[in-house]
C-alpha positions in Angstrom: 52.3 -57.6 -84.5 50.0 -54.3 -83.5 51.0 -51.1 -85.1 50.6 -47.7 -84.2 50.8 -44.4 -86.3 54.3 -42.0 -85.8 52.9 -38.7 -84.3 51.9 -36.6 -87.7 53.5 -38.7 -90.2 51.1 -40.7 -92.4 53.3 -44.2 -91.0 51.8 -46.8 -89.5 54.8 -48.8 -87.8 54.9 -51.8 -85.6 54.8 -51.5 -81.8 58.6 -53.2 -81.8 60.6 -51.7 -83.9 64.3 -53.9 -85.3 67.1 -51.5 -83.1 69.9 -52.3 -85.4 72.7 -51.0 -83.6 74.5 -54.4 -82.4 74.3 -55.9 -85.9 77.2 -53.3 -87.1 79.5 -54.9 -84.8 79.5 -52.2 -81.7 78.3 -55.3 -79.7 80.7 -57.9 -79.9 81.4 -60.1 -82.8 78.7 -60.2 -85.4 78.3 -62.4 -88.4 76.4 -61.1 -91.4 74.4 -64.3 -91.9 73.4 -63.9 -88.6 72.3 -60.1 -89.1 70.1 -61.5 -92.0 68.5 -64.3 -90.4 67.9 -61.9 -87.7 66.2 -59.0 -89.9 64.5 -61.4 -91.8 62.8 -63.1 -88.9 61.5 -60.0 -87.8 60.5 -59.0 -90.8 58.0 -63.0 -91.3 56.5 -61.4 -87.7 55.1 -58.7 -89.3 58.1 -55.6 -87.8 58.3 -53.0 -90.2 60.6 -50.3 -88.4 64.0 -50.7 -88.6 66.2 -48.2 -87.0 70.2 -47.9 -87.5 72.4 -44.9 -87.8 75.6 -44.0 -89.7 78.0 -45.1 -86.4 76.5 -48.5 -86.3 79.5 -50.3 -88.2 80.6 -46.7 -90.1 77.6 -47.7 -92.6 78.0 -51.5 -92.3 74.2 -51.9 -90.2 72.9 -49.9 -93.2 74.1 -51.7 -95.7 73.1 -55.2 -94.5 69.4 -53.5 -94.4 69.5 -52.4 -97.8 70.4 -55.7 -98.6 67.7 -57.7 -96.9 64.7 -54.7 -97.6 65.8 -55.0 -101.3 65.0 -58.9 -101.9 61.6 -58.2 -99.4 58.0 -56.9 -101.4 56.8 -55.6 -98.3 56.6 -51.6 -97.2 60.0 -51.3 -94.6 60.4 -47.8 -92.7 63.9 -47.1 -92.2 65.1 -44.3 -89.9 68.9 -43.4 -89.8 71.2 -41.0 -87.8 73.8 -38.3 -88.9 76.0 -38.0 -86.0 77.7 -34.6 -86.0 81.4 -33.9 -87.2 84.2 -34.6 -85.2 84.2 -33.4 -81.4 82.8 -33.8 -78.0 80.4 -36.1 -77.3 77.8 -35.2 -76.2 78.2 -31.3 -77.6 78.8 -29.1 -75.1 77.4 -25.7 -75.0 80.4 -24.0 -76.8 80.2 -25.9 -79.7 78.9 -24.0 -83.1 75.5 -25.6 -84.6 77.2 -24.7 -87.8 80.8 -26.3 -87.4 78.8 -29.7 -86.0 76.3 -29.8 -88.5 77.1 -27.7 -91.2 75.2 -27.7 -94.5 78.1 -28.9 -96.3 78.7 -31.9 -93.9 75.2 -32.7 -93.6 74.5 -32.7 -97.2 77.6 -35.1 -97.6 76.4 -37.3 -94.9 72.8 -37.5 -96.4 74.2 -38.7 -99.4 76.2 -41.2 -97.9 73.3 -42.4 -95.9 71.3 -42.7 -99.1 74.0 -44.8 -100.9 74.4 -47.2 -97.9 70.7 -47.9 -97.8 69.8 -48.0 -101.3 67.5 -45.8 -102.2 66.8 -42.1 -103.3 64.8 -40.7 -100.4 65.6 -41.5 -96.5 62.3 -42.0 -94.7 63.5 -40.9 -91.2 66.7 -38.5 -91.5 67.6 -37.9 -87.2 70.8 -36.5 -86.1 72.5 -38.8 -83.8 72.5 -35.9 -80.8 72.0 -32.4 -79.7 72.7 -29.6 -77.2 70.5 -27.2 -75.7 72.3 -24.4 -76.5 71.2 -24.7 -80.5 67.5 -24.3 -79.9 67.3 -20.2 -80.4 69.0 -20.7 -83.8 68.7 -24.5 -84.6 70.3 -23.9 -88.3 70.7 -27.8 -89.4 67.3 -28.3 -88.7 66.7 -25.6 -91.2 69.2 -27.6 -93.2 66.9 -30.7 -93.1 63.5 -28.7 -94.1 65.7 -27.8 -97.4 66.6 -31.6 -98.2 63.2 -32.7 -97.1 61.7 -29.8 -99.5 64.1 -31.6 -102.4 62.9 -34.6 -101.4 66.6 -36.4 -100.3 64.3 -37.0 -96.4 60.8 -37.3 -95.6 60.9 -37.3 -91.9 62.7 -35.1 -89.3 63.9 -36.5 -86.3 66.7 -35.9 -83.6 67.8 -38.9 -81.1 67.9 -37.3 -77.7 71.2 -36.3 -75.7 71.3 -38.6 -72.9 72.2 -36.3 -70.1 69.1 -33.6 -70.9 66.1 -35.0 -73.1 64.3 -32.4 -71.9 66.1 -30.1 -74.2 64.3 -31.3 -77.2 60.4 -30.2 -76.1 61.5 -26.5 -77.2 61.9 -27.7 -80.5 58.8 -30.0 -80.7 56.6 -27.5 -79.7 57.7 -24.8 -82.5 57.0 -27.7 -85.0 60.8 -28.6 -86.1 60.5 -32.2 -85.7 58.3 -34.9 -86.6 59.9 -37.6 -84.9 61.9 -37.9 -81.6 64.0 -41.2 -80.3 64.0 -41.3 -76.4 65.3 -43.2 -73.6 62.8 -44.1 -71.5 62.5 -47.6 -69.1 61.8 -48.7 -66.4 64.9 -47.4 -64.7 64.8 -44.1 -66.7 61.1 -42.5 -66.1 62.1 -38.8 -66.2 60.5 -38.2 -69.7 57.0 -39.8 -68.4 57.0 -35.7 -66.5 57.5 -33.6 -69.7 58.9 -35.3 -72.8 56.3 -37.4 -73.7 53.5 -35.5 -72.9 54.6 -32.7 -75.0 55.4 -35.4 -77.8 51.7 -36.3 -77.4 50.2 -32.5 -77.3 52.9 -31.9 -80.3 51.8 -35.0 -81.8 55.0 -36.1 -82.3 56.1 -39.7 -82.9 57.9 -41.1 -80.0 60.6 -43.7 -80.9 61.7 -45.6 -77.4 65.4 -46.8 -77.3 66.9 -48.7 -74.7 64.4 -50.1 -73.0 66.2 -53.1 -71.5 68.9 -50.5 -70.4 71.6 -51.9 -72.6 70.6 -55.7 -71.4 70.4 -55.5 -68.0 66.6 -54.7 -67.7 66.6 -58.3 -70.2 67.6 -60.1 -67.0 69.9 -61.5 -68.8 73.5 -60.2 -67.0 75.2 -61.5 -63.6 77.3 -59.4 -61.6 80.1 -61.6 -63.4 78.8 -61.1 -66.6 82.2 -59.9 -69.1 81.7 -58.4 -72.4 84.2 -59.0 -75.9 86.7 -56.5 -75.9 85.9 -53.7 -78.2 82.1 -53.9 -76.5 80.9 -50.7 -75.4 79.3 -52.0 -72.6 82.7 -52.6 -70.8 82.3 -48.7 -70.6 78.7 -48.7 -69.7 78.9 -51.0 -67.0 82.3 -49.7 -66.1 83.6 -49.8 -62.3 80.3 -51.2 -59.9 77.7 -50.3 -62.4 76.6 -53.8 -63.5 76.7 -54.5 -59.7 74.2 -51.9 -59.1 72.4 -52.5 -62.2 72.1 -56.1 -61.6 70.9 -55.2 -57.6 67.9 -53.3 -58.6 67.2 -55.6 -61.8 66.8 -58.4 -59.5 64.2 -56.8 -57.1 61.9 -55.8 -60.4 62.3 -59.7 -61.1 60.8 -60.2 -57.6 58.3 -57.5 -58.5 56.5 -60.2 -61.0 57.2 -63.4 -59.4 53.9 -65.5 -60.3 52.9 -62.9 -63.0 54.1 -65.5 -65.9 56.3 -62.4 -67.3 60.0 -62.4 -68.3 62.1 -59.5 -67.5 62.1 -58.7 -71.6 58.2 -58.7 -71.9 58.0 -56.6 -68.6 60.4 -54.0 -69.7 58.8 -53.6 -73.0 55.1 -53.7 -71.9 56.1 -50.9 -69.5 57.2 -48.5 -72.1 54.0 -49.5 -74.7 51.9 -48.5 -71.7 52.4 -45.0 -72.0 50.4 -43.5 -74.9 52.9 -41.5 -76.3 55.0 -44.6 -77.8 55.3 -45.5 -81.3 57.2 -47.8 -81.4 60.4 -49.6 -78.9 63.0 -50.5 -80.9 64.4 -53.3 -79.3 67.7 -54.5 -79.9 68.3 -57.7 -82.1 71.1 -59.9 -83.5 70.1 -63.2 -83.7 66.6 -65.7 -85.0 65.9 -66.2 -81.2 66.0 -62.2 -79.9 64.1 -61.4 -83.1 61.2 -64.1 -82.0 61.0 -63.3 -78.2 61.1 -60.0 -79.2 58.2 -59.4 -81.5 55.8 -61.7 -79.7 55.7 -59.4 -76.7 52.6 -57.3 -78.6 50.5 -60.3 -78.3 50.7 -60.3 -74.3 48.1 -58.5 -72.6 49.1 -55.0 -71.2 50.4 -54.9 -67.9 47.6 -54.7 -64.7 47.9 -51.3 -63.5 48.5 -52.4 -60.4 51.7 -53.8 -61.7 52.4 -50.7 -63.2 51.8 -48.4 -60.4 54.6 -50.5 -58.4 57.2 -50.6 -61.3 57.3 -46.6 -61.7 59.0 -47.2 -57.9 61.5 -48.5 -59.7 62.5 -45.3 -61.4 66.3 -44.9 -61.0 67.3 -41.0 -60.4 70.6 -41.2 -62.0 71.3 -39.2 -65.5 73.3 -41.1 -67.8 76.5 -42.9 -67.8 78.8 -41.9 -70.2 82.2 -43.7 -70.9 84.3 -44.4 -68.0 83.9 -45.2 -64.4 
C-alpha cells in the first residue's frame, strides 16, 4: 500500500480507502461477519483510512467499524458524516442552514457519532451535503469549529452536493475546510476544471468517492443486471440509465484492450492520477473486493497516452438522483 498526505492535516492516508456504505446494508443484504472479514482484510493489506456515515444503515456501518478497529493495534483514520435534519435532499436554496444544521442538532448528532465509533474524538467530521445558498453565512461550519476547539472533532469537511460540487470552492478558499469529499471518475471529470486545482491551491485534503460510478465502471454490470429490493441502485439506474451506462463502459473496456488492465484498476488509477487526490474510497463489502482493490496501488501509473484517451470518455450528465 502507498500513502499520501491528506491536505494540510497531519494524516498520512492510504491511497485506497475503505468505503463503508455497503456494510451498512444499503446495497442489499450484508452479513456482519462478511463486513468484519472485509475490514480486517483491508487493514491487513495496509488500508488505514475508512469513510462511513450516520446514514449507512442508521449507524450500523459505524458500529461495525468501531468493533473491528478496537481489536486492532494500528492507528486507523475514520471519517464519518452528519446528515442535515429532515428536509429536501439535497437542500434547496430556500432551506435555512440554522434549521437543517442547527447547533443543537449538530451537537446531538456528533455525540451519536462518537458513541457509535466508540471514541472521544472524531478524526474527520463531514457534513453529508450542502447548498451554495449557505456560503455567505456558513454558520454550521462555525459550529463545527467550536466542536473542533472543544476536542470533539479533529478535522472539518463537507461531502459535495452531487449536482453542484463547485459550491465548495469558495469555502475552501476562505479556509473553512480541512477536507472535501468529491465525485470524480472517468465519467464525471468536471472537478478537474476548477474544484481539484482549488483544493490543491488551498492544501485541502481530497477524498474521492464514486470512482466506479456506483459499480458500472468496475465492469461488473450488464444491461440485464438486477438489484435486490431496497438496494439504492434500483433508483440510481432507473429507466434506461443502466443500459446507457453499460454502453459507455463497454467503450472504455475496448480502450484498454491489450493493456492487461481490468476495469476496476483503470477506474482507480485514473482517479489517482490527479495530483490533488489524497485517497480513493472504494466500496468494499467482502474479502475478494478488499484484496482486489487494495492491490491496485502496486500497479504502475497509467501511461500518458491512455490517460489522454480516457479523458475523452467524460460524460456530461450532472448527477442522477432518484426516479427516471
